[in-house]
C-alpha positions in Angstrom: 115.1 14.0 -25.1 115.3 13.2 -21.3 112.0 12.6 -19.7 110.9 15.0 -16.9 109.0 12.8 -14.3 105.4 14.0 -13.7 105.2 14.7 -10.1 101.9 13.3 -8.6 100.6 14.2 -5.3 98.6 11.2 -4.3 98.3 10.5 -0.5 98.5 6.8 0.4 98.9 5.4 -3.2 97.6 1.8 -3.6 98.4 -1.1 -6.0 95.5 0.2 -8.2 97.0 3.7 -8.3 100.4 2.3 -9.4 98.8 0.1 -12.0 96.7 2.8 -13.8 99.5 5.5 -13.6 101.9 3.0 -15.2 99.3 2.4 -18.0 98.5 6.0 -18.6 101.9 7.6 -18.3 104.5 5.0 -19.0 102.7 2.7 -21.5 100.4 5.1 -23.4 102.1 8.4 -23.1 105.7 7.4 -23.0 106.6 9.5 -19.8 107.6 8.7 -16.3 106.2 9.8 -13.0 107.0 10.0 -9.3 105.1 10.6 -6.1 105.7 13.8 -4.2 104.5 15.2 -0.8 104.8 18.8 -2.1 101.5 20.2 -3.1 103.1 23.4 -4.2 105.2 21.9 -7.1 103.2 18.8 -8.2 102.0 18.5 -11.7 99.0 16.3 -10.8 97.1 16.8 -7.7 95.2 13.6 -7.3 93.5 14.5 -4.0 90.9 16.7 -2.3 93.6 18.9 -0.9 94.1 22.4 -2.5 97.4 23.0 -4.2 99.0 23.6 -7.6 99.0 21.6 -10.8 96.1 19.8 -12.5 93.7 18.7 -9.9 91.5 15.6 -10.2 89.3 14.7 -7.2 89.6 10.9 -6.7 86.7 8.6 -6.9 86.7 6.0 -4.2 87.4 3.0 -6.6 91.2 3.3 -6.6 91.4 3.5 -2.9 89.5 0.2 -2.3 91.0 -3.3 -2.2 87.8 -5.2 -2.8 85.1 -5.6 -5.5 82.2 -3.2 -4.9 79.0 -4.7 -6.3 77.2 -1.4 -5.9 79.5 0.7 -8.0 77.6 2.8 -10.5 78.9 3.9 -13.9 77.2 6.9 -15.7 78.7 8.3 -18.8 78.6 12.0 -19.4 80.0 14.3 -22.1 82.2 17.3 -21.4 84.2 19.2 -24.1 83.3 16.6 -26.7 84.8 13.8 -24.6 83.0 11.0 -22.8 83.8 10.4 -19.2 82.4 8.5 -16.2 82.9 8.9 -12.4 82.0 12.5 -12.0 83.6 13.7 -8.7 83.3 17.6 -8.6 82.8 20.6 -10.7 86.3 22.0 -10.5 87.5 23.9 -13.5 90.5 21.4 -13.9 88.7 18.2 -14.6 85.4 17.3 -13.1 85.8 13.6 -13.8 88.2 10.9 -12.3 89.8 9.7 -15.5 92.1 7.3 -13.7 89.2 5.5 -12.0 87.3 5.4 -15.2 90.2 3.9 -17.1 90.9 1.4 -14.3 87.2 0.3 -14.3 87.4 -0.5 -18.0 90.7 -2.1 -18.4 90.3 -4.2 -15.2 87.1 -5.5 -16.6 85.5 -4.7 -13.3 82.0 -5.2 -14.6 82.8 -8.7 -15.6 83.4 -9.6 -11.9 79.9 -8.4 -11.0 76.7 -10.5 -11.4 75.3 -10.7 -15.0 73.2 -13.0 -17.2 75.6 -15.0 -19.2 75.0 -15.9 -22.8 74.5 -19.5 -24.2 78.2 -20.1 -23.9 78.5 -18.8 -20.3 80.2 -15.6 -21.5 79.8 -12.0 -20.6 77.5 -10.5 -23.2 78.3 -7.2 -24.7 74.9 -5.6 -24.0 75.7 -5.9 -20.1 78.7 -3.6 -20.6 78.6 0.1 -19.4 79.9 1.0 -22.9 76.6 -0.3 -24.4 74.6 2.4 -22.8 75.9 5.2 -25.0 77.2 3.0 -28.0 80.8 3.6 -27.1 82.3 0.4 -28.0 84.0 1.9 -31.1 85.6 4.7 -29.1 89.1 3.9 -27.8 88.1 5.9 -24.6 91.3 5.1 -22.5 93.6 6.3 -25.2 91.5 9.5 -25.7 91.6 10.1 -21.9 95.3 9.7 -21.8 95.9 12.3 -24.5 93.3 14.6 -22.8 95.4 14.3 -19.5 98.7 15.0 -21.5 97.1 18.2 -23.0 96.0 19.3 -19.6 99.4 18.7 -18.0 101.2 20.4 -20.8 99.0 23.4 -20.5 100.2 23.9 -16.9 103.8 22.8 -17.4 105.1 22.9 -21.1 108.4 21.6 -20.0 107.0 18.1 -19.5 108.0 15.6 -22.2 105.8 12.9 -23.7 106.5 10.2 -26.3 103.1 8.7 -26.9 102.4 5.5 -28.9 102.2 5.6 -32.6 99.7 3.7 -34.7 100.3 -0.1 -35.1 98.5 -2.9 -36.9 98.5 -6.6 -36.2 96.7 -9.4 -38.0 95.6 -12.4 -35.9 94.3 -15.5 -37.6 92.6 -18.5 -35.8 92.9 -21.8 -37.5 89.8 -23.7 -36.4 89.9 -25.9 -39.5 93.1 -25.9 -41.6 91.3 -27.8 -44.3 87.5 -27.8 -45.3 87.5 -31.4 -46.6 91.0 -32.9 -46.7 92.9 -34.7 -43.8 89.8 -35.4 -41.7 89.7 -39.2 -42.3 87.2 -41.4 -44.1 84.5 -41.5 -41.5 84.2 -37.7 -41.3 84.4 -37.3 -45.1 81.5 -39.9 -45.6 79.4 -38.4 -42.8 80.0 -35.0 -44.2 78.8 -36.1 -47.6 75.6 -37.4 -46.0 75.1 -34.2 -44.0 75.5 -32.1 -47.1 73.0 -34.2 -49.0 70.4 -34.0 -46.2 70.9 -30.2 -45.8 70.9 -29.5 -49.4 74.5 -28.1 -49.3 75.0 -28.6 -53.0 78.2 -26.5 -53.3 79.9 -28.7 -50.7 78.4 -31.9 -52.2 79.9 -31.1 -55.6 83.2 -29.9 -54.2 84.1 -32.4 -51.5 85.2 -35.5 -53.4 87.0 -33.8 -56.3 89.0 -32.0 -53.6 89.6 -35.3 -51.6 90.9 -36.8 -54.9 93.3 -34.1 -55.4 91.6 -32.7 -58.5 90.8 -29.3 -56.9 92.4 -27.2 -54.1 90.9 -27.1 -50.6 89.5 -23.7 -50.1 90.3 -23.4 -46.4 94.0 -24.2 -47.2 94.8 -20.8 -48.5 98.1 -20.1 -46.7 100.0 -19.3 -49.8 97.6 -16.5 -50.6 97.9 -15.2 -47.0 101.6 -15.2 -47.1 101.6 -13.3 -50.4 99.4 -10.5 -49.1 101.2 -10.3 -45.8 104.8 -10.2 -47.2 103.8 -7.7 -49.8 102.8 -5.2 -47.0 105.2 -6.4 -44.2 102.2 -7.4 -42.0 102.9 -8.9 -38.5 100.8 -12.0 -38.1 99.8 -14.0 -35.0 98.3 -17.5 -35.7 96.3 -19.5 -33.1 96.1 -23.2 -33.7 93.2 -25.3 -32.4 94.7 -28.8 -31.3 91.8 -30.1 -29.3 90.3 -33.5 -29.6 87.4 -33.7 -32.1 84.1 -32.6 -30.6 80.7 -30.8 -31.5 82.6 -27.4 -31.4 86.1 -28.5 -32.0 86.5 -29.8 -35.6 90.1 -29.3 -36.7 92.3 -32.0 -38.2 94.0 -34.2 -35.6 97.2 -32.9 -34.0 98.9 -36.2 -35.0 98.3 -35.6 -38.7 101.7 -35.1 -40.4 100.4 -32.6 -42.9 98.8 -30.5 -40.1 102.1 -30.6 -38.1 104.1 -29.6 -41.3 101.7 -26.6 -41.8 102.2 -25.5 -38.2 105.9 -25.7 -38.5 106.0 -23.8 -41.8 103.8 -21.0 -40.4 106.1 -20.6 -37.4 109.1 -20.0 -39.7 107.5 -17.2 -41.7 108.9 -13.7 -41.2 107.1 -11.4 -38.7 104.9 -14.4 -37.7 104.2 -16.1 -34.4 102.2 -19.2 -33.6 100.2 -19.6 -30.4 97.6 -22.0 -28.9 93.8 -21.8 -29.5 92.5 -23.6 -26.4 89.5 -25.8 -27.3 85.9 -25.3 -26.3 86.3 -28.5 -24.2 89.3 -27.1 -22.4 87.2 -24.6 -20.5 85.8 -27.2 -18.3 88.6 -29.6 -18.0 91.9 -28.1 -16.9 94.1 -31.1 -17.8 92.8 -30.6 -21.4 94.3 -27.1 -21.6 97.6 -28.4 -20.5 97.5 -31.2 -23.0 96.8 -28.9 -25.9 99.6 -26.4 -24.9 102.0 -29.4 -24.6 101.0 -30.6 -28.1 101.9 -27.3 -29.7 105.1 -27.0 -27.7 106.1 -30.6 -29.0 105.4 -29.7 -32.6 107.1 -26.4 -32.5 109.9 -27.6 -30.1 109.6 -24.4 -28.1 107.7 -22.9 -25.2 104.1 -21.7 -26.0 103.4 -18.2 -24.6 100.6 -16.8 -26.7 96.9 -17.9 -26.7 93.3 -17.0 -27.7 90.3 -18.9 -26.5 88.2 -20.9 -29.1 84.7 -19.3 -29.3 86.3 -16.5 -27.1 85.4 -18.5 -24.1 86.3 -16.5 -21.1 85.4 -15.9 -17.5 87.0 -13.5 -14.9 89.4 -14.3 -13.5 89.4 -18.1 -13.8 90.4 -18.2 -17.6 93.4 -15.9 -17.1 94.5 -17.6 -14.0 94.6 -21.0 -15.7 96.4 -19.7 -18.6 98.9 -17.8 -16.5 99.6 -21.0 -14.5 100.5 -22.8 -17.7 103.1 -20.2 -18.9 100.9 -18.0 -21.1 102.3 -14.5 -21.2 100.3 -12.9 -24.0 96.5 -13.3 -24.3 94.3 -12.3 -27.2 90.7 -13.1 -26.3 89.8 -9.5 -25.2 87.0 -8.5 -27.6 83.5 -9.4 -28.7 82.2 -11.3 -31.7 78.9 -9.3 -31.7 80.4 -5.8 -31.8 83.3 -4.0 -33.5 85.4 -2.0 -31.2 87.0 -2.1 -27.7 85.7 -4.5 -25.0 88.1 -2.9 -22.5 87.8 0.7 -23.9 91.5 0.6 -25.1 93.4 0.3 -28.4 96.7 -0.9 -26.9 98.2 -3.9 -25.0 97.8 -3.7 -21.3 98.6 -6.0 -18.3 95.9 -8.0 -16.6 95.0 -6.6 -13.1 93.6 -9.5 -11.1 90.7 -7.8 -9.2 90.1 -10.8 -7.1 93.7 -10.8 -5.8 93.8 -7.0 -6.2 97.2 -6.9 -7.9 98.7 -6.5 -11.3 100.2 -9.5 -13.2 102.8 -9.8 -15.9 100.2 -11.4 -18.4 99.8 -8.9 -21.3 96.4 -8.7 -22.8 96.1 -7.8 -26.5 92.7 -6.6 -27.3 91.3 -7.1 -30.8 88.7 -4.7 -32.2 87.5 -6.2 -35.6 86.5 -9.7 -36.0 85.5 -11.3 -39.4 82.2 -12.6 -38.3 81.0 -9.3 -36.9 80.2 -7.4 -40.0 79.1 -10.5 -41.8 76.7 -12.0 -39.4 76.0 -9.6 -36.5 75.9 -6.4 -38.6 74.6 -8.0 -41.7 76.9 -6.0 -43.9 78.0 -6.6 -47.4 81.7 -6.7 -48.2 81.6 -3.1 -49.4 79.7 -2.0 -46.3 82.2 -3.9 -44.1 85.1 -2.1 -45.7 83.6 1.3 -44.8 82.9 0.2 -41.2 86.5 -1.0 -40.7 87.9 2.1 -42.4 86.0 4.3 -39.9 87.1 2.3 -36.9 90.7 2.2 -38.0 90.8 6.0 -38.4 89.8 6.3 -34.8 92.7 4.1 -33.7 95.0 6.1 -35.9 93.9 9.2 -34.3 95.0 8.1 -30.9 98.1 6.3 -32.0 96.6 3.0 -30.9 97.0 -0.7 -31.9 94.5 -2.1 -34.3 94.2 -5.8 -34.0 92.0 -7.9 -36.6 90.7 -11.4 -36.0 90.1 -13.5 -39.0 90.1 -17.2 -39.8 91.6 -19.0 -42.8 88.0 -20.0 -43.6 87.1 -16.4 -44.1 89.5 -16.3 -47.1 87.9 -19.3 -48.7 85.7 -17.5 -51.2 83.1 -20.3 -50.6 79.5 -20.3 -49.1 78.9 -17.2 -46.9 82.6 -16.0 -47.3 82.3 -15.2 -51.1 83.7 -11.7 -51.6 85.5 -11.4 -48.2 89.1 -11.8 -49.4 89.0 -8.2 -50.7 87.8 -6.9 -47.3 90.8 -8.4 -45.6 93.1 -7.0 -48.3 91.5 -3.6 -48.0 92.0 -3.7 -44.2 95.8 -4.4 -44.6 96.1 -1.6 -47.2 94.3 0.8 -44.9 96.9 -0.1 -42.2 99.8 0.8 -44.4 98.5 4.2 -45.6 
């Protein structure tokens, strides 16, 4: 079916207009659009002028080229939908959906002053989405479908090919092994630490594993491959290759067994390997470059995908540094503290650099479900977590969105706090294939 362009009347379109129209119409709804000067034949009248078509009175946000520290976001409900940026009480649409979507996906609020958490990150409770507990609503996807229905009501000849549901598993490898391949000093100091802290499970398991009498619980990649291949799951791994430090504890990048694992993962079907920049790399730019180079040398290919260790992220510095080093696909967009959508969207989208006021070619892939969230922050049992994830996935399916999960190989270990969580992950994968 040939796509009929949506004719948009938008006086003096800006870079922000083009960006959000591309996201809504091209990327989410599978349609095309063009600008028109004819108010009598337009499909979308994005102006204060009277005319035909669906009229949305613009909020000032998209017409600006700076960052307005006084912008106010208030969510209201209309026809069972949540919106922000009310502009008028017209019968067409009393909210500026495009400004609302732009505010969320550009992460506008993360450029404004806020009180950072202990890791200098933007906390979820500072987000406008927290005010109405809207993290688990894929609002931008919902708004896109709302716009589609409004436009079709006025012009049934318009054609749309919206996104269909997709699932992707992403797995961070912070420690490929729990005990093995860490050297004698770390093994001895770990034994003393277990004894002092009374970690009897670790104390009893460490040396039999080091002596090869038992398998290392973190090294569960055969199990992962089995469940992924059975259901044809696409997997993205992120490898921590930073030097050893208080919060960077993986095996050395020079270890031959670690290098072998990385190469094996990269050769699996429907699997990609990216960099997991260390905690230390956030303050030392040359460290980031070194770690990307380490992975590129091991894989003998260019590294283009990344996710920050500890989700360390600051707008726009983090993305700028990654883009400058060849990263094209970034997966940090999400919270450890909350299930759902940090940017209000269940789909990949391109980073809009608000400081430079321009779109970039770096694609952001938001995750919506991290392993630690139901376990630690929601204090849920494995059975309760399965229910929470099922509810969230249904919301993504309802809008034809992308559901991205974030787990660690540690989470599949069935040891300590992770006992019983393999079945949660398996349940999640099976939900995705129903």
